[in-house]
Each structure stands twice: as structure tokens, then as C-alpha cells.
All heavy atoms as TSV, in Angstrom:
chain	resi	resn	atom	element	x	y	z
A	1	MET	N	N	0.825	-1.185	0.000
A	1	MET	CA	C	0.000	0.000	0.000
A	1	MET	C	C	0.873	1.254	0.000
A	1	MET	O	O	0.605	2.187	-0.734
A	1	MET	CB	C	-0.933	-0.009	1.192
A	1	MET	CG	C	-1.852	1.167	1.244
A	1	MET	SD	S	-3.126	0.836	2.441
A	1	MET	CE	C	-3.843	2.401	2.563
A	2	MET	N	N	1.918	1.247	0.833
A	2	MET	CA	C	2.792	2.409	0.905
A	2	MET	C	C	3.578	2.577	-0.393
A	2	MET	O	O	3.845	3.696	-0.821
A	2	MET	CB	C	3.741	2.275	2.097
A	2	MET	CG	C	4.474	3.527	2.384
A	2	MET	SD	S	3.297	4.809	2.805
A	2	MET	CE	C	4.136	5.605	4.099
A	3	LEU	N	N	3.931	1.470	-1.027
A	3	LEU	CA	C	4.644	1.551	-2.300
A	3	LEU	C	C	3.764	2.155	-3.384
A	3	LEU	O	O	4.250	2.856	-4.277
A	3	LEU	CB	C	5.138	0.167	-2.714
A	3	LEU	CG	C	6.242	-0.425	-1.845
A	3	LEU	CD1	C	6.543	-1.850	-2.280
A	3	LEU	CD2	C	7.483	0.432	-1.910
A	4	THR	N	N	2.475	1.891	-3.316
A	4	THR	CA	C	1.547	2.463	-4.289
A	4	THR	C	C	1.492	3.981	-4.158
A	4	THR	O	O	1.550	4.708	-5.149
A	4	THR	CB	C	0.143	1.883	-4.100
A	4	THR	OG1	O	0.227	0.454	-4.106
A	4	THR	CG2	C	-0.793	2.345	-5.184
A	5	PHE	N	N	1.413	4.461	-2.910
A	5	PHE	CA	C	1.376	5.906	-2.686
A	5	PHE	C	C	2.675	6.562	-3.122
A	5	PHE	O	O	2.669	7.599	-3.777
A	5	PHE	CB	C	1.105	6.226	-1.216
A	5	PHE	CG	C	-0.303	5.929	-0.791
A	5	PHE	CD1	C	-0.548	5.306	0.410
A	5	PHE	CD2	C	-1.378	6.284	-1.583
A	5	PHE	CE1	C	-1.839	5.028	0.808
A	5	PHE	CE2	C	-2.673	6.015	-1.194
A	5	PHE	CZ	C	-2.908	5.387	0.011
A	6	SER	N	N	3.798	5.969	-2.746
A	6	SER	CA	C	5.073	6.569	-3.127
A	6	SER	C	C	5.271	6.531	-4.634
A	6	SER	O	O	5.865	7.439	-5.213
A	6	SER	CB	C	6.233	5.871	-2.414
A	6	SER	OG	O	6.305	4.519	-2.814
A	7	GLY	N	N	4.768	5.498	-5.295
A	7	GLY	CA	C	4.846	5.440	-6.750
A	7	GLY	C	C	4.032	6.539	-7.402
A	7	GLY	O	O	4.445	7.136	-8.394
A	8	GLN	N	N	2.875	6.829	-6.847
A	8	GLN	CA	C	2.037	7.887	-7.379
A	8	GLN	C	C	2.648	9.264	-7.133
A	8	GLN	O	O	2.467	10.182	-7.919
A	8	GLN	CB	C	0.640	7.819	-6.771
A	8	GLN	CG	C	-0.172	6.644	-7.237
A	8	GLN	CD	C	-1.529	6.572	-6.543
A	8	GLN	OE1	O	-1.804	7.333	-5.617
A	8	GLN	NE2	N	-2.370	5.657	-6.998
A	9	ILE	N	N	3.350	9.386	-6.046
A	9	ILE	CA	C	3.951	10.678	-5.712
A	9	ILE	C	C	5.164	10.952	-6.599
A	9	ILE	O	O	5.326	12.045	-7.138
A	9	ILE	CB	C	4.357	10.719	-4.229
A	9	ILE	CG1	C	3.106	10.718	-3.354
A	9	ILE	CG2	C	5.209	11.944	-3.930
A	9	ILE	CD1	C	3.396	10.525	-1.887
A	10	PHE	N	N	6.039	9.967	-6.751
A	10	PHE	CA	C	7.307	10.202	-7.438
A	10	PHE	C	C	7.276	9.881	-8.928
A	10	PHE	O	O	8.240	10.174	-9.628
A	10	PHE	CB	C	8.416	9.405	-6.756
A	10	PHE	CG	C	8.709	9.890	-5.368
A	10	PHE	CD1	C	8.486	9.074	-4.270
A	10	PHE	CD2	C	9.195	11.156	-5.155
A	10	PHE	CE1	C	8.750	9.505	-2.994
A	10	PHE	CE2	C	9.463	11.612	-3.885
A	10	PHE	CZ	C	9.241	10.786	-2.797
A	11	ALA	N	N	6.212	9.313	-9.460
A	11	ALA	CA	C	6.154	8.992	-10.890
A	11	ALA	C	C	6.193	10.236	-11.770
A	11	ALA	O	O	6.966	10.280	-12.729
A	11	ALA	CB	C	4.919	8.152	-11.183
A	12	PRO	N	N	5.421	11.259	-11.498
A	12	PRO	CA	C	5.496	12.449	-12.360
A	12	PRO	C	C	6.840	13.156	-12.271
A	12	PRO	O	O	7.280	13.776	-13.223
A	12	PRO	CB	C	4.385	13.358	-11.842
A	12	PRO	CG	C	3.480	12.479	-11.079
A	12	PRO	CD	C	4.326	11.371	-10.548
A	13	SER	N	N	7.501	13.085	-11.129
A	13	SER	CA	C	8.773	13.790	-10.990
A	13	SER	C	C	9.869	13.144	-11.834
A	13	SER	O	O	10.855	13.789	-12.150
A	13	SER	CB	C	9.195	13.842	-9.523
A	13	SER	OG	O	9.466	12.546	-9.053
A	14	GLY	N	N	9.703	11.897	-12.233
A	14	GLY	CA	C	10.683	11.253	-13.096
A	14	GLY	C	C	10.640	11.794	-14.511
A	14	GLY	O	O	11.648	11.834	-15.208
A	15	ARG	N	N	9.499	12.244	-14.940
A	15	ARG	CA	C	9.345	12.776	-16.282
A	15	ARG	C	C	9.907	14.182	-16.409
A	15	ARG	O	O	10.422	14.574	-17.434
A	15	ARG	CB	C	7.876	12.758	-16.682
A	15	ARG	CG	C	7.405	11.356	-17.035
A	15	ARG	CD	C	5.964	11.369	-17.450
A	15	ARG	NE	N	5.228	10.707	-16.352
A	15	ARG	CZ	C	4.021	11.027	-15.952
A	15	ARG	NH1	N	3.373	11.999	-16.540
A	15	ARG	NH2	N	3.444	10.366	-14.982
A	16	ILE	N	N	9.791	14.946	-15.382
A	16	ILE	CA	C	10.278	16.322	-15.401
A	16	ILE	C	C	11.336	16.443	-14.303
A	16	ILE	O	O	11.176	17.177	-13.336
A	16	ILE	CB	C	9.120	17.315	-15.179
A	16	ILE	CG1	C	7.940	16.969	-16.068
A	16	ILE	CG2	C	9.573	18.725	-15.453
A	16	ILE	CD1	C	6.679	17.735	-15.743
A	17	SER	N	N	12.417	15.710	-14.474
A	17	SER	CA	C	13.366	15.563	-13.379
A	17	SER	C	C	14.136	16.843	-13.089
A	17	SER	O	O	14.362	17.170	-11.925
A	17	SER	CB	C	14.332	14.432	-13.671
A	17	SER	OG	O	15.060	14.715	-14.855
A	18	LEU	N	N	14.574	17.581	-14.081
A	18	LEU	CA	C	15.361	18.778	-13.823
A	18	LEU	C	C	14.538	19.834	-13.108
A	18	LEU	O	O	14.990	20.425	-12.115
A	18	LEU	CB	C	15.921	19.341	-15.131
A	18	LEU	CG	C	16.771	20.603	-14.981
A	18	LEU	CD1	C	17.989	20.305	-14.121
A	18	LEU	CD2	C	17.182	21.127	-16.334
A	19	ARG	N	N	13.335	20.067	-13.564
A	19	ARG	CA	C	12.491	21.071	-12.922
A	19	ARG	C	C	12.136	20.657	-11.502
A	19	ARG	O	O	12.146	21.490	-10.582
A	19	ARG	CB	C	11.220	21.286	-13.745
A	19	ARG	CG	C	10.392	22.439	-13.217
A	19	ARG	CD	C	9.319	22.839	-14.170
A	19	ARG	NE	N	8.363	21.758	-14.370
A	19	ARG	CZ	C	7.322	21.855	-15.172
A	19	ARG	NH1	N	7.131	22.947	-15.868
A	19	ARG	NH2	N	6.487	20.841	-15.302
A	20	SER	N	N	11.867	19.376	-11.301
A	20	SER	CA	C	11.550	18.887	-9.959
A	20	SER	C	C	12.758	19.013	-9.046
A	20	SER	O	O	12.637	19.427	-7.884
A	20	SER	CB	C	11.104	17.435	-10.015
A	20	SER	OG	O	9.932	17.320	-10.765
A	21	PHE	N	N	13.938	18.665	-9.573
A	21	PHE	CA	C	15.150	18.777	-8.767
A	21	PHE	C	C	15.410	20.229	-8.376
A	21	PHE	O	O	15.730	20.526	-7.224
A	21	PHE	CB	C	16.355	18.219	-9.522
A	21	PHE	CG	C	17.655	18.516	-8.850
A	21	PHE	CD1	C	18.026	17.842	-7.706
A	21	PHE	CD2	C	18.492	19.502	-9.345
A	21	PHE	CE1	C	19.224	18.137	-7.069
A	21	PHE	CE2	C	19.684	19.800	-8.724
A	21	PHE	CZ	C	20.049	19.114	-7.582
A	22	LEU	N	N	15.288	21.141	-9.327
A	22	LEU	CA	C	15.541	22.548	-9.029
A	22	LEU	C	C	14.525	23.106	-8.042
A	22	LEU	O	O	14.870	23.919	-7.181
A	22	LEU	CB	C	15.530	23.361	-10.324
A	22	LEU	CG	C	16.705	23.114	-11.257
A	22	LEU	CD1	C	16.513	23.887	-12.552
A	22	LEU	CD2	C	18.022	23.475	-10.602
A	23	THR	N	N	13.273	22.655	-8.144
A	23	THR	CA	C	12.257	23.098	-7.193
A	23	THR	C	C	12.570	22.603	-5.787
A	23	THR	O	O	12.524	23.372	-4.818
A	23	THR	CB	C	10.872	22.606	-7.626
A	23	THR	OG1	O	10.588	23.121	-8.922
A	23	THR	CG2	C	9.799	23.048	-6.657
A	24	MET	N	N	12.899	21.311	-5.669
A	24	MET	CA	C	13.236	20.761	-4.349
A	24	MET	C	C	14.496	21.408	-3.793
A	24	MET	O	O	14.589	21.681	-2.600
A	24	MET	CB	C	13.394	19.251	-4.443
A	24	MET	CG	C	12.091	18.524	-4.639
A	24	MET	SD	S	12.245	16.740	-4.571
A	24	MET	CE	C	13.045	16.390	-6.125
A	25	PHE	N	N	15.473	21.653	-4.672
A	25	PHE	CA	C	16.704	22.305	-4.228
A	25	PHE	C	C	16.425	23.724	-3.730
A	25	PHE	O	O	16.971	24.152	-2.714
A	25	PHE	CB	C	17.720	22.339	-5.375
A	25	PHE	CG	C	19.021	22.969	-4.997
A	25	PHE	CD1	C	19.922	22.281	-4.195
A	25	PHE	CD2	C	19.343	24.235	-5.441
A	25	PHE	CE1	C	21.125	22.861	-3.841
A	25	PHE	CE2	C	20.532	24.825	-5.089
A	25	PHE	CZ	C	21.435	24.131	-4.291
A	26	GLY	N	N	15.569	24.449	-4.436
A	26	GLY	CA	C	15.221	25.804	-4.016
A	26	GLY	C	C	14.502	25.839	-2.682
A	26	GLY	O	O	14.771	26.701	-1.842
A	27	ILE	N	N	13.604	24.894	-2.479
A	27	ILE	CA	C	12.893	24.831	-1.204
A	27	ILE	C	C	13.858	24.487	-0.080
A	27	ILE	O	O	13.843	25.101	0.994
A	27	ILE	CB	C	11.735	23.818	-1.288
A	27	ILE	CG1	C	10.652	24.343	-2.220
A	27	ILE	CG2	C	11.159	23.517	0.096
A	27	ILE	CD1	C	9.568	23.347	-2.552
A	28	ALA	N	N	14.730	23.505	-0.317
A	28	ALA	CA	C	15.704	23.118	0.707
A	28	ALA	C	C	16.663	24.266	0.999
A	28	ALA	O	O	17.029	24.511	2.156
A	28	ALA	CB	C	16.470	21.878	0.258
A	29	TRP	N	N	17.078	24.984	-0.036
A	29	TRP	CA	C	17.990	26.122	0.145
A	29	TRP	C	C	17.316	27.219	0.973
A	29	TRP	O	O	17.941	27.797	1.866
A	29	TRP	CB	C	18.404	26.657	-1.225
A	29	TRP	CG	C	19.449	27.711	-1.146
A	29	TRP	CD1	C	19.262	29.058	-1.035
A	29	TRP	CD2	C	20.865	27.504	-1.147
A	29	TRP	NE1	N	20.450	29.705	-0.986
A	29	TRP	CE2	C	21.465	28.772	-1.045
A	29	TRP	CE3	C	21.658	26.377	-1.232
A	29	TRP	CZ2	C	22.834	28.925	-1.027
A	29	TRP	CZ3	C	23.031	26.548	-1.216
A	29	TRP	CH2	C	23.603	27.799	-1.106
A	30	GLY	N	N	16.061	27.499	0.699
A	30	GLY	CA	C	15.349	28.527	1.448
A	30	GLY	C	C	15.144	28.148	2.906
A	30	GLY	O	O	15.339	28.972	3.797
A	31	VAL	N	N	14.770	26.911	3.149
A	31	VAL	CA	C	14.578	26.459	4.531
A	31	VAL	C	C	15.905	26.473	5.278
A	31	VAL	O	O	15.986	26.921	6.430
A	31	VAL	CB	C	13.933	25.056	4.561
A	31	VAL	CG1	C	13.958	24.467	5.953
A	31	VAL	CG2	C	12.505	25.127	4.045
A	32	GLY	N	N	16.961	26.007	4.613
A	32	GLY	CA	C	18.284	26.021	5.252
A	32	GLY	C	C	18.759	27.424	5.560
A	32	GLY	O	O	19.325	27.684	6.627
A	33	SER	N	N	18.528	28.355	4.645
A	33	SER	CA	C	18.924	29.750	4.866
A	33	SER	C	C	18.152	30.358	6.030
A	33	SER	O	O	18.723	31.078	6.861
A	33	SER	CB	C	18.679	30.576	3.611
A	33	SER	OG	O	19.443	30.097	2.547
A	34	LEU	N	N	16.877	30.060	6.094
A	34	LEU	CA	C	16.059	30.573	7.187
A	34	LEU	C	C	16.536	30.031	8.533
A	34	LEU	O	O	16.663	30.778	9.506
A	34	LEU	CB	C	14.596	30.214	6.958
A	34	LEU	CG	C	13.605	30.727	7.987
A	34	LEU	CD1	C	13.554	32.246	7.939
A	34	LEU	CD2	C	12.234	30.153	7.725
A	35	LEU	N	N	16.815	28.743	8.588
A	35	LEU	CA	C	17.318	28.150	9.833
A	35	LEU	C	C	18.665	28.741	10.225
A	35	LEU	O	O	18.919	28.997	11.408
A	35	LEU	CB	C	17.423	26.631	9.680
A	35	LEU	CG	C	16.113	25.873	9.595
A	35	LEU	CD1	C	16.371	24.393	9.334
A	35	LEU	CD2	C	15.309	26.049	10.873
A	36	LEU	N	N	19.516	28.961	9.253
A	36	LEU	CA	C	20.827	29.548	9.537
A	36	LEU	C	C	20.689	30.962	10.092
A	36	LEU	O	O	21.323	31.309	11.094
A	36	LEU	CB	C	21.672	29.554	8.269
A	36	LEU	CG	C	23.057	30.177	8.406
A	36	LEU	CD1	C	23.937	29.287	9.266
A	36	LEU	CD2	C	23.669	30.384	7.043
A	37	LEU	N	N	19.844	31.781	9.471
A	37	LEU	CA	C	19.680	33.153	9.937
A	37	LEU	C	C	19.042	33.225	11.316
A	37	LEU	O	O	19.449	34.037	12.156
A	37	LEU	CB	C	18.850	33.948	8.931
A	37	LEU	CG	C	19.551	34.268	7.623
A	37	LEU	CD1	C	18.589	34.932	6.651
A	37	LEU	CD2	C	20.742	35.175	7.864
A	38	VAL	N	N	18.057	32.385	11.571
A	38	VAL	CA	C	17.422	32.373	12.900
A	38	VAL	C	C	18.426	31.896	13.946
A	38	VAL	O	O	18.514	32.458	15.042
A	38	VAL	CB	C	16.158	31.494	12.890
A	38	VAL	CG1	C	15.656	31.243	14.298
A	38	VAL	CG2	C	15.079	32.151	12.057
A	39	GLY	N	N	19.212	30.877	13.611
A	39	GLY	CA	C	20.221	30.388	14.542
A	39	GLY	C	C	21.285	31.420	14.840
A	39	GLY	O	O	21.706	31.588	15.990
A	40	LEU	N	N	21.723	32.128	13.813
A	40	LEU	CA	C	22.718	33.180	14.042
A	40	LEU	C	C	22.154	34.306	14.893
A	40	LEU	O	O	22.831	34.825	15.781
A	40	LEU	CB	C	23.210	33.738	12.702
A	40	LEU	CG	C	24.181	32.872	11.926
A	40	LEU	CD1	C	24.448	33.479	10.553
A	40	LEU	CD2	C	25.477	32.701	12.677
A	41	GLY	N	N	20.912	34.683	14.630
A	41	GLY	CA	C	20.286	35.738	15.431
A	41	GLY	C	C	20.141	35.345	16.885
A	41	GLY	O	O	20.401	36.141	17.796
A	42	GLU	N	N	19.730	34.102	17.111
A	42	GLU	CA	C	19.592	33.627	18.493
A	42	GLU	C	C	20.954	33.492	19.172
A	42	GLU	O	O	21.070	33.670	20.369
A	42	GLU	CB	C	18.864	32.284	18.517
A	42	GLU	CG	C	17.405	32.358	18.129
A	42	GLU	CD	C	16.577	33.138	19.129
A	42	GLU	OE1	O	16.798	32.988	20.349
A	42	GLU	OE2	O	15.713	33.914	18.693
A	43	GLY	N	N	21.979	33.187	18.411
A	43	GLY	CA	C	23.308	33.039	18.988
A	43	GLY	C	C	23.964	34.367	19.319
A	43	GLY	O	O	24.687	34.491	20.304
A	44	PHE	N	N	23.708	35.378	18.490
A	44	PHE	CA	C	24.320	36.679	18.718
A	44	PHE	C	C	23.627	37.478	19.812
A	44	PHE	O	O	24.230	38.381	20.401
A	44	PHE	CB	C	24.341	37.506	17.432
A	44	PHE	CG	C	25.441	37.122	16.488
A	44	PHE	CD1	C	25.164	36.892	15.158
A	44	PHE	CD2	C	26.737	36.991	16.930
A	44	PHE	CE1	C	26.169	36.534	14.280
A	44	PHE	CE2	C	27.751	36.631	16.068
A	44	PHE	CZ	C	27.472	36.403	14.740
A	45	ALA	N	N	22.380	37.200	20.086
A	45	ALA	CA	C	21.639	37.974	21.080
A	45	ALA	C	C	22.260	37.896	22.479
A	45	ALA	O	O	22.483	38.945	23.099
A	45	ALA	CB	C	20.178	37.539	21.105
A	46	PRO	N	N	22.581	36.719	23.020
A	46	PRO	CA	C	23.196	36.689	24.358
A	46	PRO	C	C	24.591	37.311	24.375
A	46	PRO	O	O	24.964	37.976	25.348
A	46	PRO	CB	C	23.288	35.196	24.694
A	46	PRO	CG	C	22.341	34.523	23.786
A	46	PRO	CD	C	22.254	35.373	22.573
A	47	ALA	N	N	25.353	37.142	23.300
A	47	ALA	CA	C	26.701	37.727	23.262
A	47	ALA	C	C	26.626	39.242	23.238
A	47	ALA	O	O	27.402	39.923	23.924
A	47	ALA	CB	C	27.453	37.201	22.052
A	48	THR	N	N	25.703	39.784	22.477
A	48	THR	CA	C	25.544	41.236	22.417
A	48	THR	C	C	25.080	41.777	23.763
A	48	THR	O	O	25.561	42.809	24.232
A	48	THR	CB	C	24.529	41.608	21.323
A	48	THR	OG1	O	24.964	41.040	20.095
A	48	THR	CG2	C	24.397	43.093	21.176
A	49	SER	N	N	24.160	41.087	24.391
A	49	SER	CA	C	23.678	41.503	25.701
A	49	SER	C	C	24.800	41.453	26.741
A	49	SER	O	O	24.921	42.355	27.569
A	49	SER	CB	C	22.525	40.608	26.137
A	49	SER	OG	O	22.066	40.973	27.403
A	50	ALA	N	N	25.627	40.427	26.677
A	50	ALA	CA	C	26.744	40.321	27.622
A	50	ALA	C	C	27.764	41.427	27.382
A	50	ALA	O	O	28.313	41.998	28.344
A	50	ALA	CB	C	27.402	38.953	27.490
A	51	ASN	N	N	28.028	41.756	26.126
A	51	ASN	CA	C	28.982	42.823	25.828
A	51	ASN	C	C	28.456	44.174	26.286
A	51	ASN	O	O	29.226	45.000	26.792
A	51	ASN	CB	C	29.284	42.873	24.327
A	51	ASN	CG	C	30.186	41.742	23.894
A	51	ASN	OD1	O	30.895	41.157	24.697
A	51	ASN	ND2	N	30.143	41.434	22.615
A	52	LEU	N	N	27.173	44.428	26.118
A	52	LEU	CA	C	26.608	45.706	26.556
A	52	LEU	C	C	26.525	45.802	28.072
A	52	LEU	O	O	26.593	46.895	28.627
A	52	LEU	CB	C	25.227	45.911	25.939
A	52	LEU	CG	C	25.210	46.206	24.443
A	52	LEU	CD1	C	23.785	46.291	23.936
A	52	LEU	CD2	C	25.961	47.484	24.134
A	53	SER	N	N	26.391	44.676	28.755
A	53	SER	CA	C	26.304	44.721	30.217
A	53	SER	C	C	27.660	45.035	30.850
A	53	SER	O	O	27.722	45.419	32.019
A	53	SER	CB	C	25.770	43.399	30.759
A	53	SER	OG	O	26.722	42.367	30.556
A	54	GLU	N	N	28.743	44.917	30.110
A	54	GLU	CA	C	30.061	45.274	30.639
A	54	GLU	C	C	30.184	46.762	30.897
A	54	GLU	O	O	30.990	47.188	31.712
A	54	GLU	CB	C	31.158	44.836	29.665
A	54	GLU	CG	C	31.315	43.343	29.545
A	54	GLU	CD	C	32.366	42.951	28.518
A	54	GLU	OE1	O	33.028	43.871	27.957
A	54	GLU	OE2	O	32.522	41.755	28.278
A	55	TYR	N	N	29.398	47.567	30.198
A	55	TYR	CA	C	29.479	49.019	30.352
A	55	TYR	C	C	28.783	49.507	31.611
A	55	TYR	O	O	28.989	50.635	32.022
A	55	TYR	CB	C	28.870	49.718	29.136
A	55	TYR	CG	C	29.663	49.492	27.876
A	55	TYR	CD1	C	29.120	48.788	26.821
A	55	TYR	CD2	C	30.951	49.982	27.748
A	55	TYR	CE1	C	29.834	48.572	25.665
A	55	TYR	CE2	C	31.683	49.769	26.594
A	55	TYR	CZ	C	31.119	49.061	25.560
A	55	TYR	OH	O	31.837	48.844	24.411
A	56	GLY	N	N	27.966	48.697	32.217
A	56	GLY	CA	C	27.274	49.082	33.433
A	56	GLY	C	C	25.782	49.240	33.204
A	56	GLY	O	O	25.288	49.120	32.090
A	57	GLU	N	N	25.082	49.542	34.296
A	57	GLU	CA	C	23.638	49.657	34.211
A	57	GLU	C	C	23.185	51.069	33.873
A	57	GLU	O	O	22.151	51.261	33.255
A	57	GLU	CB	C	22.998	49.220	35.527
A	57	GLU	CG	C	23.169	47.741	35.802
A	57	GLU	CD	C	22.531	47.333	37.112
A	57	GLU	OE1	O	21.782	48.132	37.686
A	57	GLU	OE2	O	22.771	46.205	37.541
A	58	ASN	N	N	23.926	52.071	34.294
A	58	ASN	CA	C	23.522	53.463	34.073
A	58	ASN	C	C	24.138	53.973	32.779
A	58	ASN	O	O	25.117	54.720	32.788
A	58	ASN	CB	C	23.951	54.338	35.252
A	58	ASN	CG	C	23.278	53.901	36.522
A	58	ASN	OD1	O	22.137	53.468	36.486
A	58	ASN	ND2	N	23.983	54.005	37.634
A	59	ILE	N	N	23.568	53.601	31.676
A	59	ILE	CA	C	24.086	54.006	30.378
A	59	ILE	C	C	22.910	54.436	29.504
A	59	ILE	O	O	21.812	53.895	29.623
A	59	ILE	CB	C	24.884	52.870	29.715
A	59	ILE	CG1	C	25.562	53.364	28.447
A	59	ILE	CG2	C	24.011	51.685	29.409
A	59	ILE	CD1	C	26.570	52.370	27.883
A	60	MET	N	N	23.165	55.480	28.686
A	60	MET	CA	C	22.131	55.952	27.788
A	60	MET	C	C	22.699	55.931	26.371
A	60	MET	O	O	23.817	56.367	26.137
A	60	MET	CB	C	21.718	57.385	28.141
A	60	MET	CG	C	20.636	57.904	27.239
A	60	MET	SD	S	20.145	59.644	27.450
A	60	MET	CE	C	20.739	60.150	29.001
A	61	MET	N	N	21.933	55.397	25.453
A	61	MET	CA	C	22.358	55.372	24.060
A	61	MET	C	C	21.537	56.374	23.282
A	61	MET	O	O	20.323	56.471	23.461
A	61	MET	CB	C	22.179	53.978	23.474
A	61	MET	CG	C	23.074	52.963	24.083
A	61	MET	SD	S	22.914	51.424	23.213
A	61	MET	CE	C	24.044	50.443	24.138
A	62	ILE	N	N	22.200	57.116	22.425
A	62	ILE	CA	C	21.546	58.132	21.611
A	62	ILE	C	C	21.716	57.760	20.158
A	62	ILE	O	O	22.835	57.509	19.702
A	62	ILE	CB	C	22.140	59.521	21.894
A	62	ILE	CG1	C	21.987	59.867	23.366
A	62	ILE	CG2	C	21.501	60.566	20.997
A	62	ILE	CD1	C	22.678	61.114	23.784
A	63	PHE	N	N	20.612	57.704	19.435
A	63	PHE	CA	C	20.627	57.377	18.019
A	63	PHE	C	C	20.165	58.603	17.239
A	63	PHE	O	O	19.280	59.328	17.683
A	63	PHE	CB	C	19.696	56.198	17.730
A	63	PHE	CG	C	20.112	54.929	18.421
A	63	PHE	CD1	C	19.491	54.514	19.572
A	63	PHE	CD2	C	21.151	54.170	17.917
A	63	PHE	CE1	C	19.863	53.364	20.220
A	63	PHE	CE2	C	21.538	52.984	18.546
A	63	PHE	CZ	C	20.905	52.605	19.704
A	64	PRO	N	N	20.740	58.846	16.066
A	64	PRO	CA	C	20.318	60.002	15.269
A	64	PRO	C	C	18.907	59.818	14.740
A	64	PRO	O	O	18.461	58.715	14.468
A	64	PRO	CB	C	21.325	60.021	14.131
A	64	PRO	CG	C	21.826	58.630	14.034
A	64	PRO	CD	C	21.785	58.066	15.425
A	65	GLY	N	N	18.219	60.915	14.632
A	65	GLY	CA	C	16.852	60.867	14.126
A	65	GLY	C	C	16.073	62.077	14.595
A	65	GLY	O	O	16.570	62.909	15.352
A	66	ALA	N	N	14.861	62.171	14.175
A	66	ALA	CA	C	14.006	63.292	14.545
A	66	ALA	C	C	13.427	63.073	15.927
A	66	ALA	O	O	13.115	61.948	16.310
A	66	ALA	CB	C	12.899	63.463	13.518
A	67	LEU	N	N	13.271	64.161	16.656
A	67	LEU	CA	C	12.654	64.093	17.995
A	67	LEU	C	C	11.150	64.281	17.875
A	67	LEU	O	O	10.670	65.105	17.106
A	67	LEU	CB	C	13.227	65.181	18.897
A	67	LEU	CG	C	14.705	65.045	19.254
A	67	LEU	CD1	C	15.145	66.238	20.081
A	67	LEU	CD2	C	14.928	63.780	20.039
A	68	GLN	N	N	10.443	63.524	18.636
A	68	GLN	CA	C	8.985	63.653	18.694
A	68	GLN	C	C	8.606	64.339	20.006
A	68	GLN	O	O	9.021	63.892	21.067
A	68	GLN	CB	C	8.326	62.266	18.616
A	68	GLN	CG	C	8.635	61.505	17.342
A	68	GLN	CD	C	8.023	62.168	16.125
A	68	GLN	OE1	O	6.957	62.767	16.201
A	68	GLN	NE2	N	8.711	62.074	15.012
A	69	PRO	N	N	7.835	65.405	19.949
A	69	PRO	CA	C	7.465	66.096	21.212
A	69	PRO	C	C	6.482	65.318	22.039
A	69	PRO	O	O	5.806	64.459	21.646
A	69	PRO	CB	C	6.853	67.420	20.726
A	69	PRO	CG	C	6.513	67.218	19.307
A	69	PRO	CD	C	7.333	66.081	18.796
């Protein structure tokens, strides 16, 4: 029964193999890139927080921009 389902799923992809391969590769590349970026963001957050805490608690940061009254 499972072989029947898998045969139905993968039979059309054999006929259009290059397009199917490129589609699967693109999806895998996008998912991998997303996981990498989320992992890097989660990894840098504690390090950045630890580096900023070295300056002390009484610190003010000023960023350029317009003031709102």
C-alpha cells in the first residue's frame, strides 16, 4: 500500500526531473537559509547583551533621528 502511494507521488517527478530537482533544491535552500539566519540571530543575542552589560547599568544610548514632542 505504501509503495503504491510513493509510486504515485514520485512517478510524475521522473518525467520532469530537472524542474523537480531545481524546485526541491530551491525549497531546501530557502529552509536552510532561514534556519541559519534564525540560529545566528539567536546566537548573537546573548553575546551582544553580555557585551553591553560590561558598560554598566547606568548608560544611555543616543541614536540620530528626529525628535517627537
